[in-house]
C-alpha positions in Angstrom: 7.6 48.0 -80.8 6.0 51.3 -79.8 3.7 53.4 -81.8 1.7 56.4 -81.0 -1.5 57.5 -82.6 -3.0 61.0 -82.4 0.0 62.7 -80.7 -0.5 66.4 -80.2 2.3 68.8 -79.3 2.4 70.6 -76.0 4.2 73.6 -77.2 6.9 74.6 -79.7 10.3 73.5 -78.5 8.9 71.9 -75.4 10.4 68.7 -74.0 6.9 67.5 -73.3 6.2 64.5 -75.4 10.0 63.6 -75.8 11.6 60.3 -74.7 14.0 61.9 -72.3 16.1 59.3 -70.5 15.6 59.1 -66.7 17.7 61.5 -64.8 17.2 59.2 -61.7 19.3 56.3 -63.1 22.9 57.4 -62.7 22.8 57.5 -59.0 21.2 54.0 -59.0 23.7 52.6 -61.5 26.7 54.1 -59.5 25.4 52.6 -56.2 24.8 56.1 -54.7 21.1 55.4 -53.9 20.1 56.0 -50.2 18.0 53.0 -49.3 17.3 52.7 -45.7 19.3 49.6 -45.1 22.4 51.5 -46.4 22.0 54.2 -43.7 24.1 54.1 -40.6 23.0 55.8 -37.3 25.2 56.2 -34.2 24.1 54.1 -31.3 21.4 52.3 -33.4 19.5 49.3 -32.1 18.0 46.7 -34.4 14.7 45.0 -34.1 13.5 41.5 -34.8 9.9 40.4 -34.2 8.7 37.1 -32.7 5.8 36.0 -35.0 3.0 33.5 -34.6 3.5 30.1 -36.1 -0.3 29.4 -35.6 -3.1 30.9 -37.5 -5.6 31.3 -34.6 -4.8 30.7 -31.0 -5.0 32.1 -27.5 -1.6 33.0 -26.0 -1.1 31.1 -22.8 2.5 32.2 -22.2 5.4 34.1 -23.7 8.8 33.3 -22.0 11.5 35.9 -22.9 14.0 34.9 -20.2 16.4 33.1 -22.5 16.2 35.8 -25.1 17.1 38.4 -22.6 20.4 36.5 -21.7 21.5 36.5 -25.3 24.5 38.6 -26.4 23.9 42.2 -27.3 20.2 42.1 -26.3 18.9 45.5 -25.1 15.4 44.3 -24.3 12.4 42.1 -25.2 8.9 43.3 -25.0 5.3 42.0 -25.4 2.1 44.0 -25.4 2.0 43.6 -21.7 5.1 45.7 -21.3 3.8 49.1 -22.8 0.8 50.8 -24.3 0.8 51.0 -28.0 -1.7 52.7 -30.3 -3.7 50.4 -32.5 -2.6 50.0 -36.1 -4.9 51.4 -38.7 -4.1 51.1 -42.3 -5.1 53.7 -44.9 -8.7 53.2 -43.6 -10.5 51.1 -41.0 -13.4 49.0 -42.3 -14.9 48.3 -38.8 -13.9 49.9 -35.6 -14.6 46.7 -33.7 -11.8 45.0 -35.5 -8.6 46.3 -33.6 -5.2 45.5 -34.8 -2.7 45.5 -31.8 0.9 46.0 -33.1 1.9 43.2 -30.7 -0.8 40.6 -30.1 -2.9 41.0 -27.0 -3.9 37.5 -25.8 -4.7 36.1 -29.2 -3.0 35.7 -32.5 -5.0 35.7 -35.7 -2.7 34.7 -38.6 0.7 33.1 -39.1 3.1 36.0 -39.0 1.2 38.0 -36.4 3.7 39.8 -34.2 3.9 38.6 -30.6 7.1 40.2 -29.1 10.0 42.3 -30.3 13.6 42.1 -29.5 16.1 45.0 -29.7 19.8 44.3 -29.9 23.0 46.0 -30.9 23.2 44.1 -34.2 20.6 42.7 -36.6 21.9 39.2 -36.3 22.0 39.3 -32.5 18.3 40.5 -32.6 17.3 37.6 -35.0 19.1 35.0 -32.8 17.5 36.2 -29.6 14.0 36.2 -31.2 14.5 32.5 -31.9 14.9 32.0 -28.1 11.5 33.4 -27.1 9.1 30.5 -26.2 5.5 31.1 -27.0 2.7 28.7 -25.7 -0.5 28.6 -27.7 -4.1 27.2 -27.1 -5.1 26.6 -30.7 -8.6 27.9 -31.9 -10.5 26.8 -35.0 -9.3 28.9 -38.0 -11.3 30.4 -40.8 -9.3 30.4 -44.0 -11.8 30.2 -46.8 -13.3 33.7 -47.1 -16.5 32.3 -48.7 -16.9 29.8 -45.9 -16.3 32.8 -43.4 -20.0 33.8 -44.3 -21.4 30.4 -43.5 -23.5 30.0 -40.3 -21.2 27.0 -39.4 -18.0 29.1 -39.6 -16.3 30.1 -36.3 -16.8 33.8 -35.5 -13.5 35.5 -35.2 -14.7 38.7 -33.5 -17.4 38.0 -31.0 -18.1 41.6 -30.6 -19.3 41.8 -34.2 -21.2 38.5 -34.0 -20.2 37.4 -37.6 -17.2 37.5 -39.9 -18.9 40.0 -42.1 -17.4 43.4 -41.2 -18.6 45.6 -44.0 -21.2 45.2 -46.9 -24.1 46.5 -48.9 -26.6 45.0 -51.1 -29.6 45.9 -53.4 -33.0 46.3 -51.9 -35.0 43.0 -52.0 -37.0 42.4 -55.2 -34.7 44.5 -57.4 -34.1 42.5 -60.6 -31.6 44.0 -63.1 -32.0 41.0 -65.4 -35.7 41.5 -66.1 -36.5 41.4 -69.7 -33.3 39.6 -70.8 -33.5 37.0 -73.6 -30.3 35.3 -72.5 -28.6 35.3 -69.1 -25.0 34.1 -68.7 -23.6 33.3 -65.3 -20.1 33.0 -64.0 -18.2 32.6 -60.8 -14.9 34.3 -61.1 -12.0 34.0 -58.6 -9.5 36.8 -58.4 -6.9 35.0 -56.3 -4.7 36.3 -53.5 -1.3 37.5 -54.6 1.7 38.8 -52.7 3.1 42.2 -53.6 6.8 41.2 -53.6 8.6 44.5 -53.9 12.4 44.1 -54.5 13.0 45.9 -51.1 11.0 44.8 -48.1 9.5 47.1 -45.6 12.3 49.2 -44.0 12.3 52.0 -41.4 14.5 53.8 -39.0 13.3 56.1 -36.2 15.7 58.7 -34.5 14.5 60.4 -31.5 15.5 64.1 -31.0 17.5 65.3 -28.1 16.4 68.4 -26.1 16.6 71.5 -28.2 16.4 69.6 -31.5 14.0 70.9 -34.1 12.3 67.6 -34.4 11.2 65.2 -31.7 11.3 62.4 -34.1 13.0 61.9 -37.5 11.6 58.8 -39.4 13.1 57.2 -42.4 10.4 55.1 -44.0 10.0 53.2 -47.2 6.6 54.5 -48.2 4.4 56.3 -50.7 2.7 59.1 -48.7 5.2 60.8 -46.3 3.0 63.7 -45.2 0.0 61.6 -44.5 2.1 59.2 -42.5 3.8 62.1 -40.6 0.4 63.2 -39.5 -0.6 59.7 -38.4 2.7 59.3 -36.3 2.1 62.7 -34.7 -1.4 61.8 -33.8 -0.6 58.4 -32.4 2.3 59.7 -30.1 0.8 63.0 -28.9 3.1 65.3 -31.1 2.4 68.1 -33.4 3.0 67.4 -37.1 5.9 69.9 -37.3 7.6 68.0 -34.5 8.0 65.0 -36.8 10.2 64.9 -39.9 9.6 61.9 -42.3 12.0 61.1 -45.1 11.4 58.5 -47.8 14.7 58.0 -49.5 15.1 55.6 -52.4 12.4 53.0 -52.2 12.8 49.7 -53.9 9.3 49.3 -55.2 6.0 49.5 -53.4 3.0 48.9 -55.8 0.6 50.0 -53.1 2.0 47.8 -50.3 4.2 50.2 -48.2 2.6 52.6 -45.8 2.6 52.9 -42.0 2.9 49.5 -40.3 2.6 47.8 -36.9 6.4 47.5 -36.9 6.6 51.3 -37.3 4.5 51.9 -34.3 6.6 49.5 -32.1 9.8 51.0 -33.4 8.6 54.6 -32.7 7.6 53.7 -29.1 11.0 52.1 -28.5 13.0 54.9 -29.9 11.2 57.4 -27.6 11.5 55.1 -24.6 15.1 54.1 -25.2 16.3 57.5 -26.4 18.2 55.7 -29.2 17.8 55.3 -33.0 15.9 52.1 -33.8 16.0 50.3 -37.1 14.0 47.5 -38.7 14.7 45.9 -42.1 12.3 43.2 -43.1 13.5 39.9 -44.6 12.0 38.4 -47.7 10.2 35.6 -46.0 8.8 38.0 -43.4 7.7 40.3 -46.2 5.7 37.5 -47.9 3.9 36.7 -44.7 3.1 40.2 -43.4 3.1 42.9 -46.1 -0.6 43.2 -47.0 -1.6 41.0 -49.8 -3.7 42.0 -52.8 -6.8 40.9 -54.7 -8.6 38.0 -53.0 -12.1 38.4 -54.4 -14.8 35.9 -55.6 -17.2 37.4 -58.0 -20.6 36.0 -58.9 -21.8 37.7 -62.1 -25.0 37.4 -64.1 -25.2 39.2 -67.4 -28.6 39.6 -69.2 -28.7 40.4 -72.9 -31.1 40.5 -75.9 -30.5 38.1 -78.7 -28.8 40.8 -80.7 -26.1 41.3 -78.0 -27.5 44.5 -76.4 -26.9 44.3 -72.6 -30.0 44.5 -70.5 -28.5 44.5 -67.1 -26.0 42.9 -64.7 -26.1 41.4 -61.2 -23.0 41.1 -59.1 -22.4 39.5 -55.8 -18.8 40.0 -54.7 -17.0 38.9 -51.5 -13.6 40.3 -50.6 -11.2 38.8 -48.1 -9.9 41.4 -45.5 -7.6 39.1 -43.7 -7.1 38.9 -40.0 -7.5 42.6 -39.1 -10.0 44.0 -41.6 -7.3 45.0 -44.0 -8.9 47.7 -46.4 -8.3 45.6 -49.4 -11.5 43.9 -48.4 -13.3 47.2 -49.0 -12.4 47.1 -52.7 -15.4 44.8 -53.5 -17.6 47.7 -52.4 -15.2 50.5 -53.5 -13.3 50.5 -56.8 -14.6 47.1 -58.0 -18.2 48.2 -57.6 -17.3 51.7 -58.8 -15.8 50.4 -62.2 -18.0 47.3 -62.7 -19.8 48.9 -65.6 -16.6 49.1 -67.5 -16.7 50.6 -71.0 -20.3 49.5 -71.7 -23.8 50.8 -71.7 -25.5 48.7 -68.9 -29.0 50.0 -68.2 -29.3 48.3 -64.7 -26.8 47.0 -62.2 -27.4 45.3 -59.0 -24.1 45.1 -56.9 -24.0 43.2 -53.6 -20.5 43.4 -51.9 -19.2 41.9 -48.7 -15.9 42.2 -46.8 -15.1 39.4 -44.4 -12.3 38.6 -41.9 -10.3 35.4 -42.0 -7.2 34.0 -40.3 -4.8 35.1 -43.0 -2.6 38.1 -43.7 -4.4 41.4 -44.0 -5.3 42.6 -47.4 -4.3 46.0 -48.9 -3.7 47.8 -52.1 -1.8 46.2 -54.9 -1.3 47.7 -58.4 -4.8 48.6 -59.5 -6.4 48.2 -56.1 -9.9 47.0 -57.0 -9.9 48.1 -60.7 -8.2 45.0 -62.2 -10.8 43.0 -60.3 -13.6 45.1 -62.0 -12.1 44.7 -65.4 -11.8 40.9 -64.9 -15.4 40.8 -63.8 -17.0 42.4 -66.8 -14.6 41.2 -69.4 -15.0 37.6 -68.5 -18.8 38.0 -68.5 -18.5 39.6 -72.0 -16.6 36.5 -73.3 -19.2 34.2 -71.7 -21.9 36.2 -73.4 -20.1 36.2 -76.8 -19.8 32.4 -76.7 -23.5 31.9 -75.7 -24.8 34.1 -78.4 -22.4 33.1 -81.1 -21.2 36.7 -81.7 -17.6 37.5 -82.2 -16.2 38.9 -78.9 -14.9 42.1 -80.6 -18.3 42.7 -82.2 -20.2 42.1 -79.0 -18.1 44.7 -77.3 -18.6 47.2 -80.1 -22.4 46.9 -79.9 -22.4 48.0 -76.3 -19.6 50.6 -76.1 -20.1 54.0 -74.7 -19.6 56.3 -77.7 -17.1 59.2 -77.9 -20.0 61.8 -78.3 -21.5 60.7 -74.9 -18.7 62.0 -72.8 -18.5 63.2 -70.1 -20.5 60.1 -69.2 -21.9 59.3 -65.7 -22.2 55.6 -64.8 -24.7 53.9 -62.7 -22.2 53.8 -59.8 -22.0 57.6 -59.9 -18.6 58.3 -61.4 -18.2 60.5 -64.4 -15.9 59.3 -67.2 -14.0 62.3 -68.6 -13.3 61.2 -72.2 -12.9 58.0 -74.1 -12.7 56.4 -77.5 -13.0 52.7 -76.7 -13.5 51.4 -80.3 -10.5 53.3 -81.5 -8.3 51.5 -79.0 -9.8 48.1 -79.8 -9.5 48.6 -83.5 -5.9 49.5 -83.2 -5.1 46.4 -81.0 -6.9 44.1 -83.4 -5.1 45.6 -86.4 -1.7 45.1 -84.7 -2.6 41.6 -83.8 -3.8 40.6 -87.2 -7.0 39.5 -85.8 -8.6 38.0 -88.9 -5.5 35.9 -89.7 -5.4 34.6 -86.1 -9.0 33.5 -86.3 -8.2 31.7 -89.6 -5.3 30.0 -88.0 -7.3 28.9 -85.0 -10.0 27.5 -87.3 -7.3 25.6 -89.3 -6.0 24.1 -86.1 -9.4 22.9 -85.1 -10.3 21.1 -88.3 -11.7 17.7 -87.3 -9.4 15.7 -89.6 -6.2 17.0 -88.0 -4.3 14.5 -85.7 -4.7 15.2 -82.1 -1.5 16.9 -80.9 -0.5 17.9 -84.5 -0.6 21.5 -83.4 -0.9 23.3 -80.2 -4.2 24.9 -79.3 -4.4 28.5 -80.2 -6.3 31.0 -78.1 -7.1 34.7 -78.7 -8.3 36.8 -75.9 -9.2 40.5 -75.6 -10.1 42.9 -72.9 -11.3 46.5 -73.3 -10.9 48.4 -70.0 -11.4 51.8 -68.3 -10.1 52.6 -64.9 -10.1 55.5 -62.5 -7.0 57.5 -61.5 -6.3 60.7 -59.4 -9.6 60.2 -57.5 -10.0 63.4 -55.6 -7.6 65.7 -53.9 -4.8 67.9 -55.3 -1.1 68.3 -55.1 1.7 70.7 -54.2 4.5 71.9 -56.5 7.2 74.5 -56.3 9.9 75.9 -58.7 12.8 78.2 -57.8 15.5 79.6 -60.2 18.8 80.3 -58.4 21.4 83.0 -59.1 23.7 80.5 -60.8 20.9 79.6 -63.3 20.1 76.2 -61.8 16.6 75.3 -60.8 15.1 73.4 -57.8 11.7 71.7 -58.3 9.6 70.2 -55.5 6.5 68.2 -55.3 4.3 66.6 -52.8 4.3 63.2 -54.5 6.8 60.4 -53.6 8.5 58.4 -56.4 9.5 54.8 -56.0 10.5 54.0 -59.5 8.1 56.0 -61.6 10.5 58.7 -62.9 9.0 61.8 -61.4 12.2 63.8 -61.4 12.4 63.2 -65.2 8.8 64.0 -66.0 8.6 67.1 -63.7 12.0 68.2 -65.1 10.7 67.9 -68.6 7.7 70.2 -67.8 9.9 72.9 -66.1 12.6 72.7 -68.9 9.9 73.0 -71.6 8.4 76.0 -70.0 11.5 77.9 -68.9 13.9 76.9 -71.7 16.4 75.6 -69.1 18.5 72.5 -69.8 17.0 69.6 -67.8 20.6 68.9 -66.5 20.3 72.2 -64.6 17.2 71.0 -62.6 17.4 69.4 -59.2 14.3 67.6 -57.8 13.4 67.3 -54.1 10.7 65.0 -52.8 9.7 62.9 -49.9 11.2 64.9 -47.0 8.6 66.7 -44.9 11.2 69.2 -43.7 11.9 70.3 -47.3 8.5 69.8 -48.9 5.8 71.6 -46.9 2.9 69.5 -47.9 1.7 66.9 -50.2 -0.7 63.9 -50.7 1.8 61.5 -51.9 1.7 58.8 -54.5 -1.1 56.4 -55.0 -3.9 55.5 -57.5 -1.8 56.7 -60.5 -2.2 60.3 -59.5 1.3 61.8 -59.6 1.8 63.3 -63.0 -1.5 64.7 -63.6 -1.8 66.3 -60.2 1.8 67.1 -59.1 2.8 67.7 -62.8 0.0 70.2 -63.1 1.2 71.9 -59.8 4.7 72.1 -61.1 3.4 73.5 -64.4 1.4 76.2 -62.5 4.5 77.1 -60.4 6.6 77.3 -63.6 4.0 79.7 -65.2 4.0 81.9 -62.1 7.9 81.9 -62.2 7.9 82.8 -65.8 5.4 85.5 -65.4 7.5 87.2 -62.7 10.8 86.7 -64.7 9.0 88.5 -67.6 8.3 91.5 -65.4 11.9 91.6 -64.1 13.4 91.1 -67.5 11.0 93.8 -69.0 12.5 96.3 -66.5 16.0 95.2 -67.4 15.3 95.5 -71.2 13.0 98.5 -71.0 10.2 96.6 -72.6 6.6 95.5 -71.8 6.3 92.2 -69.9 4.0 90.7 -72.6 6.7 91.3 -75.1 9.3 89.1 -73.2 9.9 85.7 -74.6 12.1 82.6 -73.7 14.9 82.3 -76.2 16.0 79.1 -77.6 19.4 79.2 -75.8 17.8 79.5 -72.3 17.4 83.2 -71.8 14.8 86.0 -71.9 14.6 88.5 -74.6 12.3 91.0 -76.4 10.3 89.2 -79.1 11.8 89.9 -82.5 15.1 91.2 -81.0 16.9 88.2 -79.6 20.3 89.9 -79.9 19.8 91.6 -76.5 18.8 89.1 -73.8 19.5 88.2 -70.3 20.3 84.7 -68.9 18.0 83.1 -66.3 21.1 83.5 -63.8 21.0 87.3 -64.5 17.3 87.5 -64.0 17.4 85.4 -60.8 20.2 87.6 -59.5 18.1 90.7 -60.1 15.1 89.1 -58.4 17.4 88.4 -55.3 18.4 92.1 -55.4 14.9 93.1 -55.3 14.4 91.2 -52.1 12.3 88.3 -53.4 13.8 85.0 -54.9 12.6 83.9 -58.2 10.3 81.2 -56.8 6.7 80.1 -56.7 4.5 77.5 -55.0 1.4 76.2 -56.5 -1.4 74.0 -55.2 -3.3 72.2 -58.0 -6.8 71.1 -57.0 -8.4 68.4 -59.1 -11.9 68.9 -60.4 -12.6 65.2 -61.0 -10.9 61.9 -61.4 -9.6 60.9 -64.9 -10.3 57.6 -66.6 -7.6 56.0 -68.7 -8.7 53.2 -71.0 -7.3 50.8 -73.5 -7.6 47.5 -75.3 -5.3 44.4 -74.9 -5.1 41.3 -77.1 -3.4 38.2 -76.0 -2.4 35.2 -78.0 -1.5 31.9 -76.4 -0.6 28.3 -77.4 -1.5 25.5 -75.2 0.3 22.1 -75.2 -2.5 19.5 -75.2 -0.3 16.9 -73.6 1.0 18.9 -70.7 -1.4 21.9 -70.3 1.6 24.4 -70.5 0.4 27.8 -71.6 2.8 29.7 -73.9 2.1 33.4 -74.1 3.0 33.9 -77.8 2.1 37.6 -78.2 0.5 40.3 -76.2 -0.7 43.6 -77.7 -1.4 46.6 -75.4 -3.0 49.7 -76.6 -3.3 52.0 -73.7 -4.6 55.6 -73.6 -3.3 57.8 -70.7 -4.3 61.1 -72.3 -1.4 63.4 -73.4 2.0 61.5 -73.0 4.7 63.6 -71.3 7.5 61.1 -71.8 6.8 58.0 -74.0 9.8 56.2 -72.5 8.5 56.5 -69.1 5.0 55.6 -70.2 6.3 52.4 -71.8 8.2 51.5 -68.7 5.1 51.7 -66.6 3.2 49.7 -69.2 5.9 47.0 -69.1 5.7 46.8 -65.4 1.9 46.6 -65.4 2.0 43.9 -68.0 4.4 41.9 -65.9 2.0 42.2 -62.9 -1.2 41.4 -64.8 0.1 38.5 -66.9 1.9 37.0 -63.8 -1.4 36.9 -62.0 -3.1 35.3 -64.9 -0.6 32.5 -65.3 1.6 32.2 -62.3 1.0 33.9 -58.9 -1.2 32.6 -56.1 -0.5 33.0 -52.3 -2.0 29.8 -50.8 -2.9 28.8 -47.3 -3.8 25.2 -46.1 -7.0 24.6 -44.2 -5.2 25.3 -40.9 -4.1 28.6 -42.0 -0.5 27.7 -42.7 1.0 29.6 -45.7 2.2 27.2 -48.4 3.8 29.8 -50.6 5.7 32.0 -48.3 9.1 32.0 -50.1 10.1 32.6 -53.6 10.9 28.8 -53.8 7.1 28.1 -53.7 5.6 31.4 -54.8 5.6 31.3 -58.7 7.0 34.7 -59.4 8.2 34.7 -63.1 11.5 36.3 -64.2 12.0 38.2 -67.4 12.7 34.8 -69.3 9.1 33.9 -68.9 7.8 36.8 -70.9 7.9 37.4 -74.6 8.5 40.7 -76.2 5.4 42.8 -75.7 3.8 45.0 -78.5 3.0 48.3 -76.9 1.1 51.1 -78.5 -0.9 54.1 -77.5 -3.8 56.3 -78.5 -4.0 59.8 -77.0 -7.3 61.4 -75.9 -6.2 64.4 -73.6 -8.3 64.8 -70.5 -9.9 68.2 -70.1 -9.6 68.0 -66.3 -6.0 69.2 -66.0 -3.7 71.6 -68.0 -1.4 68.8 -69.1 -4.2 66.7 -70.5 -2.7 63.7 -68.7 -4.1 60.7 -67.1 -2.5 57.9 -65.0 -0.7 55.0 -66.5 1.1 53.1 -63.7 -1.7 50.6 -63.2 -3.5 50.6 -66.6 -1.7 47.7 -68.2 -2.4 45.5 -65.1 -6.1 46.4 -65.4 -6.2 45.4 -69.1 -3.8 42.4 -69.3 -5.1 39.9 -66.8 -8.6 39.4 -68.3 -7.1 39.4 -71.8 -4.7 36.5 -71.0 -7.5 34.6 -69.1 -9.9 35.1 -72.0 -7.2 33.8 -74.4 -6.7 30.6 -72.4 -10.4 29.9 -72.1 -10.8 30.7 -75.8 -8.1 28.0 -76.7 -10.2 25.4 -74.9 -13.7 26.7 -75.7 -14.2 24.2 -78.6 -13.8 21.5 -76.0 -16.7 22.8 -74.0 -14.6 24.8 -71.5 -16.3 28.1 -70.6 -14.2 29.3 -67.7 -11.1 28.6 -65.7 -10.0 30.4 -62.6 -6.5 31.9 -62.3 -3.7 31.2 -62.1 -3.9 29.2 -65.3 -1.2 26.7 -64.3 -0.3 23.7 -66.5 -1.9 21.3 -64.1 -5.2 23.2 -64.0 -5.3 23.5 -67.9 -4.3 19.8 -68.4 -7.1 18.7 -66.0 -9.7 20.9 -67.8 -8.7 19.3 -71.1 -8.9 15.8 -69.7 -12.3 16.5 -68.0 -13.7 18.1 -71.2 -12.6 15.1 -73.3 -14.4 12.8 -70.8 -17.5 15.0 -71.2 -17.3 16.8 -67.9 -15.9 20.3 -68.5 -15.4 22.5 -65.4 -18.5 24.5 -64.6 -18.5 28.2 -64.9 -21.1 28.8 -62.1 -22.2 27.7 -58.8 -24.6 29.4 -56.4 -23.1 32.1 -54.1 -22.9 31.5 -50.4 -26.1 32.1 -48.4 -24.1 34.5 -46.2 -24.8 37.3 -48.8 -28.3 37.4 -47.3 -26.7 38.8 -44.1 -25.8 42.0 -45.9 -27.7 45.2 -44.9 -29.1 47.5 -47.5 -26.9 50.5 -47.1 -29.0 53.6 -47.9 -27.6 56.8 -49.5 -29.5 59.6 -48.1 -28.5 62.2 -50.8 -30.2 60.0 -53.4 -33.9 59.5 -54.1 -35.4 56.1 -53.7 -35.6 55.7 -57.4 -31.9 56.6 -57.9 -30.9 54.1 -55.3 -32.1 51.2 -57.4 -29.5 52.1 -60.2 -26.3 52.4 -58.1 
């Protein structure tokens, strides 16, 4: 079910707001999609990597002799055989943590690349890689990222002196809980998850011959082609215009696919061998090495008055960065800290954040990238407070909401929310859910005279969230009308399933009155699209869509001037007709088609085309409310998600079908984390869930039909009024489901359970609670937090620093 409240038209006759079917799908359905593994290149060599089977060890020998004798092998290389630039993800947390694309003397996690084999076929490369013999001298591993802060933990990088690679804390003596009547405390674990895109990492590097326009052409499954082109050029001593980067169809990314150590090795070999080089990652390899997500532990204390008014909050959050300082560890101090205030008035916040290294796979971005963790933090704390105070969870939230008339609203972390109506979203979600009836049914099932097992336990959970999208920057767009009446649209974003071609096509079609079938979209090729910031952080539509809109306006303005000359009228009197032409207002009988106007533009020596760079003036802040309803089998602990209601607000909706598709995907990610997914290592750093036989990734059969709805509060920060939606449902759904499960058990004395909420974990909590020993919600944070420096912000006064 899909409903929309408060929809506003974009313009008479516009396609904006219409559920236009995706124009991308026919090529996918006909098997015409150009995934990298489908591409053939003459004289190509295939790569296979030899990866560490030990989490932490010195390399005492790498014998490649047997591999070199295998059929089809072109060569085998280790880090001793050539110089490679260090790998840096989207950002480096600590310059002392260096990630060599092939390990130099030491391996730091299971999956670390040690050597690379190049062969004439993929199977030959894989077979030869298995013949490489590696000798290890094992070292003590650090796997638990809280233990990594302990004085007894082995130090993984001696040059740093501890496993803490980044952090900040409040000044000593600052107490955000002073004056509170009630303080609730919780330790919340946001577990490590794998990204699991349908297509693993994939790349092909083709060196240019003498006289070619490009020294390198790189096909890469990625999100940010222009940024990565710049990184490649810098690393290999080339100018950016000597590198062409193409991202063809990409089988999902969710934040995971960018430039990689394998890409550095492949580029070096392509240049050295003078041959195309191709690497296609296998599923198990992808599970081991594509940067994982989440991996935070949050210690949260929330102070309130007896009437439920929030006094202040103290957070101590540690994030796992994995073996090489993966930038996902920064999220504790970045997006999680930034969005920890959520949708509430919180007068004081103390936030300590730490990023540590461990002998595990590096951490990176995964759908939401720090914002789901922030939502989980505050929404779990609100439920703890509601339980402690005996106030309905919805009522407690309402008493503390930021009100609509307070926007734009600047939070204590320094971000300014553009616009929001949080109570409106919550009220709609509760209405759809039938909240009062659910509470009555829950009370009935808890009646003391009922037989145990007579009914499943019923849990009702909610979460009200706000997240940040399009944080900074801008985007490129271009529109050209050709002499045959067709249109080419370009944008600097890079779609991998979101529907950019459809959404941008709707904007252009709506502005120019041209059939969307006449529009061709070009993206993700740096030779055809001159610039762009790429896709990430739910930025694409509001930035690139606004750029495309701006280019459309420029094209329309010039077309009006040309048509005015052809029709002997004033440009301001020229209008777009309903049948896709240009005419004088009030006299549609005489008009010219877009093809005729474009032909005239060509005759005047300037194509009917425009480029536009849209600059964002600030981030936007989508919000929403989710209500989750679960039933729990008391005998087995199995959780059945009976209903999930999502009311999300992404500003003005351009295409409700695309929006609902993004919401469905976000719900799958968020609910799956709450109930199923967890990437686990043993104490020695061996991955225990590195295949889909062990990693609990649900199928569509595990999910009930979702009830999706929307409110619309257009953002004033872009001409479309749009906000992001690709990650919002993940931000809202996870804590709603977790709150529902805890709510189902709350009458037994259970106040918190960490994710994933597996049957075994829930069953054990029920049995422990029945024995009078429910699982604790809190334990003291590790002493290692005291190692954090106080990071000053020079641009703020000393008084202001207290409240950030």
